[in-house]
N, C-alpha and C positions, 0 to 999 in steps of 0.2 A: 522324172523331171517335175519340179514344182509347177502347178497349174499357173501360178502368177507369172512365170517366165515364158509361157507358151501362148502367145497371142498371134496366131497366123493371119487371121482375117476376121472381118465382122461376123461372118457366118459361124466361125469357130467360137468366137467370144460369146455369141448368143447361145450356142449349144451348151457351152460350159456353164453359163449363168443359169440356163434351164436345168442342167444337171444338178446344180447345187439346190435350186428351188425344189426339184423333184425329191431329192433325198430328205430335205427339210419337211416336206409334206408328210413323210412317214415318221420322221424323228424331229418334231418341232422344238424339242427341248435342247437340241444340240447347237453347238457353235461351230460354224464352218471355218476352215483355214485353207488358203490357197498355197501355203508354203509349209507343208508338213516336214520337209527335210532341211537339215542344217546345210549351210554353204561352207563346207570344209573339205580338205583334200581326201579324206577317207570316204565321205559321202559321194563326192564327184567321181570316185573310182567306179561307182556303180551306175553312173549316168546312162540313161536309155532315152535317146531322142524321140523314139516313137511312142513314149508313154506320157500320160498326163496324170499327176497325182494330186489329190486333195484329201482332206480329212474332216471328220466331224467329231467334236468332243462332247461327251455327255457331262452333265453337271454332277460329277461324282461317278460312282460305280453303277452300271446297269446290269442287274442280276439276270434279266431276261436275255440280254445280249452277251452276257459273260465277258464284258470288256468295259473300258473307260473311253475308248476312242474307236472310230471306224475309219480305217484308211481305205480309200478307193483309188484304184489304179486303172485308167482307161488305156488300152492299147489302140492307137489311132492309125488308120491307113488313109491314103489319099490316092485315088485313081489318077492316072496321068491325064492332065487337061481338065480335071474337075476342081472347082473352087471349094466345094464342100467336103470336109473330111468325113470318113465313115468309121464306125466302131468295129474293131476286129475282135475285141474281147474285154472282159471286166474281171478284175481280181479285187476282192474285198478281204480285208483282214481285221479281225477284232484284236485290239492292242491294249496293253497296260504298260505301266512303267517297267515291267519285267520283260516286255517284248510281245511277240505274237502268241495269242491264245488259240485262235482258229483262223481258217481261211476258206473262202468260197471262190471258185473260179468257174467261168462260163466255158468249161471244157467237160466233155463226158456228160455225167448225170447232174452236174451242178451241185453235188452234195458237199456240205461243209466238212472239213477235216481239221483235226486238232484234238488236244486234250480236253478242252472245255468248249462245248458247242452251244450256240444260241438255242433257245427254246424253239420247237417246231413252228409255232406261229410267227416268230421273228424270222426264221429261215424262209418261210413262205413270203414274208415281206421283202426280204433281200432278193429273192428270185424275181418278184414283181418289179423291184427297182431295176434289176438288170434288164428285164424285158423292156421297161420304159426307156432305159438309157439307149438300148439298141434302136428304139424308135426315134430318139433325138438325133442320132448320127446315122441316118439310113444308108444302107448300101444301095446304089441306084437300081439294081435288079431285084431287090428284096422288098416285099411289102410287110406291114406289121403282122399280117395273118400267117406269114411264113415262119414266125418266131415260135 
């Protein structure tokens, strides 16, 4: 789901804005978008209510990232009775006009997969972004040191 369509409450909007600021700290040259998906019947077929998607576009090709755009998908959960959502997982994809070049998911060892992978230093940055995103959407029983 496009992030622009997902405004649950003030706490969520603040966490989303902080997420965008966080990624821009690592990639200041990018332009963020809260609507990475088209609104057409084919795209709506793949609608996932529990995800929030936003993207960052590099000013041209990023050879260190092996992509032109970074698509970020947050899988959000909400405990019953809790006003603040929590982050269940992150999926990042390096994209070009041809489609996905690589992906990194916060499952298992968090290793990127795909034909064209970002450089190791950039992979380390992506890992840190994921850790920082988990801190923005904390699970009530989890502290930053648990990550």
